[in-house]
C-alpha positions in Angstrom: 0.0 0.0 0.0 1.3 3.5 -0.9 2.3 5.8 1.9 0.1 8.8 2.7 2.8 11.1 1.2 2.8 9.1 -2.0 -1.0 9.3 -2.2 -0.9 13.1 -1.8 1.8 13.5 -4.5 -0.2 11.3 -6.9 -3.2 13.7 -7.0 -3.3 15.9 -10.2 -3.2 19.7 -10.2 -6.9 20.1 -11.3 -7.9 18.1 -8.2 -6.1 20.7 -6.0 -7.9 23.5 -7.8 -11.2 21.8 -7.1 -10.2 21.5 -3.4 -9.3 25.2 -3.2 -12.5 26.4 -4.8 -14.5 24.1 -2.5 -12.8 25.6 0.5 -13.8 29.1 -0.5 -17.3 28.2 -1.1 -17.7 26.3 2.1 -16.1 29.1 4.2 -19.0 31.2 2.9 -21.7 28.8 4.0 -23.0 31.4 6.4 -26.7 31.3 6.0 -28.0 27.7 6.2 -26.5 26.8 9.7 -28.2 29.9 11.1 -31.3 30.0 9.0 -33.5 28.5 11.8 -32.2 31.1 14.2 -32.7 33.9 11.7 -36.3 33.0 11.0 -37.0 32.7 14.8 -35.5 36.2 15.3 -37.8 37.8 12.6 -40.8 36.3 14.3 -41.6 32.9 13.0 -42.3 29.9 15.2 -40.0 26.9 15.6 -42.2 24.8 13.5 -42.3 27.4 10.7 -38.6 27.8 10.8 -38.1 24.0 10.7 -40.4 23.8 7.6 -38.4 26.5 5.9 -35.2 24.5 6.5 -37.0 21.5 5.1 -37.7 23.6 2.0 -34.0 24.0 1.5 -33.8 20.2 1.6 -36.5 19.9 -1.1 -34.4 22.2 -3.2 -31.4 20.0 -2.3 -33.4 17.0 -3.4 -34.0 18.5 -6.8 -30.4 19.5 -7.1 -29.1 16.0 -6.4 -31.0 14.5 -9.2 -30.6 17.4 -11.7 -26.9 17.8 -10.7 -26.1 14.2 -11.5 -27.9 14.4 -14.8 -26.2 17.7 -15.8 -22.8 16.4 -14.7 -23.1 13.6 -17.2 -24.8 15.7 -19.9 -23.1 19.1 -20.0 -19.9 18.2 -18.0 -18.7 18.6 -14.5 -17.3 22.2 -14.8 -20.3 23.7 -16.5 -22.6 22.3 -13.7 -20.4 23.8 -11.0 -20.4 27.2 -12.7 -24.2 27.2 -13.1 -24.6 26.2 -9.5 -22.3 28.9 -8.1 -23.6 31.9 -10.0 -27.2 30.8 -9.7 -26.9 30.3 -5.9 -25.4 33.7 -5.4 -28.4 35.4 -7.1 -30.9 33.3 -5.1 -29.2 34.0 -1.8 -29.3 37.8 -2.3 -33.0 37.5 -3.2 -33.7 35.5 -0.1 -32.1 38.2 2.1 -34.8 40.6 1.0 -37.8 38.3 1.6 -39.9 38.9 4.8 -43.2 37.2 4.1 -43.3 33.5 4.9 -44.4 32.1 1.6 -41.7 33.9 -0.4 -39.1 32.9 2.2 -40.1 29.2 1.8 -40.1 29.4 -2.0 -36.8 31.3 -2.2 -35.2 28.9 0.3 -36.2 26.0 -1.9 -34.7 27.7 -5.0 -31.6 28.5 -3.1 -31.2 24.9 -2.0 -31.6 23.8 -5.6 -29.0 26.1 -7.0 -26.5 26.0 -4.1 -26.3 22.2 -4.0 -26.4 21.5 -7.8 -22.6 21.3 -7.9 -22.1 18.5 -5.5 -22.7 15.4 -7.8 -20.5 17.2 -10.4 -17.7 17.8 -7.9 -17.8 14.1 -6.7 -17.9 12.9 -10.3 -15.0 15.1 -11.2 -12.9 13.6 -8.4 -13.8 10.2 -9.8 -12.7 11.4 -13.3 -9.4 12.8 -12.1 -8.3 10.2 -9.5 -7.8 6.5 -9.9 -9.2 3.8 -7.5 -6.0 3.5 -5.5 -6.0 7.2 -4.5 -9.8 8.0 -4.2 -10.2 7.6 -0.5 -7.3 10.0 0.1 -8.7 12.4 -2.5 -12.1 12.4 -0.9 -10.4 12.9 2.5 -8.7 16.0 1.1 -11.9 17.2 -0.5 -13.6 16.9 2.9 -10.6 18.6 4.5 -11.2 21.6 2.2 -14.9 21.5 3.0 -14.3 21.4 6.7 -11.5 23.9 6.8 -14.1 26.3 5.4 -16.7 24.9 7.8 -14.4 25.3 10.8 -13.9 29.0 10.2 -17.2 29.9 8.5 -19.8 29.3 11.1 -17.6 30.7 13.9 -17.3 33.9 11.8 -21.0 33.8 11.0 -21.9 33.4 14.6 -20.3 36.7 15.5 -21.8 38.4 12.4 -25.2 37.1 13.3 -25.1 38.7 16.7 -24.8 42.1 14.8 -26.5 41.7 11.4 -27.9 38.7 9.6 -27.8 40.6 6.3 -24.0 40.3 6.3 -24.4 36.5 6.3 -26.4 36.6 3.0 -23.9 39.0 1.3 -20.9 37.0 2.4 -22.5 33.7 1.3 -23.2 35.1 -2.2 -19.8 36.6 -2.6 -17.9 33.4 -1.9 -20.2 31.5 -4.4 -19.2 34.0 -7.1 -15.5 33.6 -6.4 -15.8 29.8 -6.7 -17.8 30.1 -9.9 -15.0 32.2 -11.4 -12.4 29.7 -10.3 -14.4 26.8 -11.9 -15.0 28.7 -15.1 -11.4 29.6 -15.7 -9.3 26.9 -14.0 -11.2 23.6 -13.7 -11.2 20.9 -16.5 -14.4 20.1 -18.3 -14.7 16.6 -17.0 -16.4 13.7 -18.7 -19.6 13.8 -20.6 -21.0 10.3 -20.5 -24.6 10.9 -21.6 -25.5 9.0 -24.8 -28.4 10.3 -26.9 -29.5 6.7 -27.7 -29.7 5.9 -24.0 -33.2 4.9 -22.9 -34.9 7.4 -20.5 -34.4 6.3 -16.9 -31.8 3.6 -17.8 -29.3 4.8 -15.2 -31.9 4.6 -12.5 -32.9 1.1 -13.5 -29.3 0.0 -13.4 -28.8 1.6 -10.0 -31.9 0.0 -8.4 -30.7 -3.4 -9.6 -27.4 -2.9 -7.9 -28.1 -4.3 -4.4 -24.9 -3.1 -2.7 -25.6 0.4 -3.9 -29.2 0.3 -2.8 -28.1 -0.8 0.7 -25.6 2.1 0.8 -28.4 4.5 -0.2 -30.7 3.2 2.6 -28.1 3.3 5.3 -27.0 6.8 4.2 -30.5 8.0 4.3 -30.9 6.9 7.9 -27.7 8.6 9.0 -28.4 11.8 7.2 -31.7 12.3 9.0 -29.5 12.2 12.1 -26.8 14.5 10.7 -29.2 17.2 9.8 -30.3 17.6 13.4 -27.1 19.7 13.7 -28.6 22.7 12.0 -32.1 22.3 13.6 -32.8 20.6 16.9 -29.1 20.7 18.0 -29.3 24.5 17.6 -32.6 24.6 19.6 -31.1 22.4 22.3 -28.1 24.7 22.7 -30.4 27.7 22.8 -32.8 26.0 25.3 -29.9 25.6 27.7 -29.4 29.4 27.7 -26.3 29.7 25.4 -26.0 32.5 22.8 -25.6 32.0 19.1 -21.8 32.3 19.2 -21.6 29.1 21.4 -23.6 27.2 18.9 -21.4 28.6 16.1 -18.3 27.5 18.0 -19.7 24.0 18.7 -20.4 23.3 15.1 -17.1 24.9 14.1 -15.5 22.3 16.4 -16.8 19.7 14.1 -14.9 21.2 11.2 -11.8 21.8 13.2 -11.6 18.2 14.4 -12.0 17.0 10.8 -9.2 19.4 9.7 -6.9 18.1 12.4 -7.6 14.4 12.3 -9.5 13.2 9.3 -6.6 12.6 6.9 -4.8 10.5 9.6 -8.0 8.5 10.2 -8.5 8.1 6.4 -5.1 6.6 6.1 -6.1 4.1 8.8 -9.5 3.3 7.2 -7.8 2.5 3.8 -6.5 -0.7 5.4 -10.0 -2.2 5.7 -12.9 -3.1 3.5 -15.3 -0.2 3.1 -18.5 -1.5 4.4 -17.4 -2.1 8.1 -15.8 1.3 8.2 -19.0 2.9 6.9 -21.0 0.9 9.4 -18.8 2.0 12.3 -19.0 5.7 11.3 -22.7 5.6 10.9 -23.2 4.0 14.3 -21.0 6.6 16.1 -23.0 9.4 14.4 -26.2 8.0 15.9 -24.7 7.4 19.4 -23.2 10.9 19.4 -26.5 12.6 18.7 -28.3 10.3 21.1 -26.1 11.6 23.9 -27.1 15.2 23.2 -30.3 14.7 25.3 -28.1 14.3 28.3 -25.8 17.2 27.6 -26.6 20.5 29.3 -23.2 22.0 29.7 -20.7 23.3 27.1 -18.1 20.5 27.9 -20.7 17.8 27.7 -22.1 19.3 24.4 -18.6 19.4 23.1 -18.1 15.7 24.0 -21.1 14.8 21.9 -19.8 16.8 19.0 -16.5 14.8 19.2 -18.3 11.5 19.1 -20.5 12.2 16.0 -17.6 13.9 14.3 -15.5 10.8 14.8 -18.2 8.8 13.1 -18.3 11.3 10.2 -14.5 11.2 9.8 -14.5 7.4 9.7 -17.4 6.9 7.3 -17.6 9.9 4.9 -14.5 9.6 2.7 -14.9 5.8 2.5 -18.6 6.1 1.6 -17.9 8.6 -1.1 -15.1 6.4 -2.6 -17.3 3.3 -2.3 -20.1 5.0 -4.2 -17.7 5.9 -7.0 -16.4 2.3 -6.9 -19.9 0.9 -7.4 -20.8 3.3 -10.2 -20.3 2.3 -13.8 -18.4 5.1 -15.6 -21.3 5.7 -18.0 -23.6 6.5 -15.1 -21.1 8.0 -12.7 -22.7 11.4 -12.4 -26.2 10.0 -11.9 -25.1 7.3 -9.4 -23.5 10.1 -7.4 -26.6 12.2 -7.8 -28.6 9.3 -6.2 -26.0 9.1 -3.4 -26.4 12.9 -2.9 -30.2 12.5 -3.0 -30.0 10.6 0.2 -28.4 13.6 1.9 -31.2 15.7 0.3 -33.9 13.5 1.7 -32.2 13.6 5.1 -32.5 17.4 4.9 -36.1 17.3 3.8 -37.1 14.8 6.6 -34.7 15.6 9.4 -35.3 19.3 10.3 -39.1 19.4 10.0 -39.7 16.1 11.8 -37.0 16.8 14.3 -38.3 20.3 15.2 -41.9 19.0 15.4 -40.9 16.2 17.8 -38.6 18.5 19.7 -41.5 20.9 20.5 -43.5 18.0 22.0 -40.8 15.7 23.5 -37.1 16.7 23.0 -35.8 13.4 24.4 -37.6 11.4 21.7 -35.5 13.2 19.1 -32.2 11.9 20.6 -33.6 8.4 21.2 -34.6 8.3 17.5 -31.1 9.4 16.5 -29.6 6.5 18.3 -32.0 4.0 16.8 -31.3 5.3 13.2 -27.6 5.0 13.8 -28.0 1.3 14.8 -30.2 0.7 11.7 -27.8 2.3 9.3 -24.9 0.3 10.7 -26.9 -3.0 10.6 -27.7 -2.4 6.9 -24.1 -1.8 6.0 -23.0 -5.0 7.7 -25.6 -7.2 5.8 -23.9 -9.8 3.7 -23.6 -9.0 0.0 -26.0 -10.8 -2.3 
């Protein structure tokens, strides 16, 4: 097995450009982690705020499918450029909305455009990097994401205590910067769409791929858990009397831990078969969030963040690489679009259901998180058929 240094050196220059642009974009992800708090501040109920976050998830759901299709049809770079410029315009429009229906509609549109790039980015990593180096490449991709996420929400938390408008402007500006980088510096990537291909053929192939379907179901379970971070976890922190900046620092800790430790953990996980590593990570995510119900101090809350972040560090690079491994090259963008769709469904389901349950019985949210973690791990450990 190649050393970590050899894996790093083997990555091509365009991959590093992709990682750099991703960092800039993720640093500017100011609005979504604070959207539920923003809507509560301007007078909407917890349930209404949760529904609006769910609307972003519906947009994300559209983006996952459309992004995978566009990645195969018009190319990876063009899809990223469309996503970045479109999301900047939508974010600025959302900043001006005050009535509830326009807020929900614009949040959905923002979700569609902001997340359109993800299947294309994952597919481009698959295009640029061979099997032997993909886990490392996805580890570095996530390092870029989480370097941005470590600094972004902490910065946004302090800005939010002064003006939420600054969050929207900063988010839009960083999307424009990434769009320009993609337009002028990224390679086009593969176009694998064939005109003679039957409509829905990629979906039919994917649904007959049992290991891939199991990965999708397990990932859906754990993403419902993960998206409590931006909804019920925020409300739990607030309900314990802590200000926005404490919540911002807690979720930034997630990013900082990934920055410091994920590449080392990725080098360790490469020694094992992917399914057990994915199962372990998904289980730890569920356990970490389950313990949130017992956490009422900053150190204890920090401890739960460490546990579910460890699960994320173990599973995420391996799961992404495994999805690419399972995908036929002809359908790579659309396979990864389906994989991203599970994250979108998690966002659609997780925040609205989580906030609804939280209003009636907060402890039930954290018990359900633990149960979903166990289910997802069990699915991944099923024998292949």
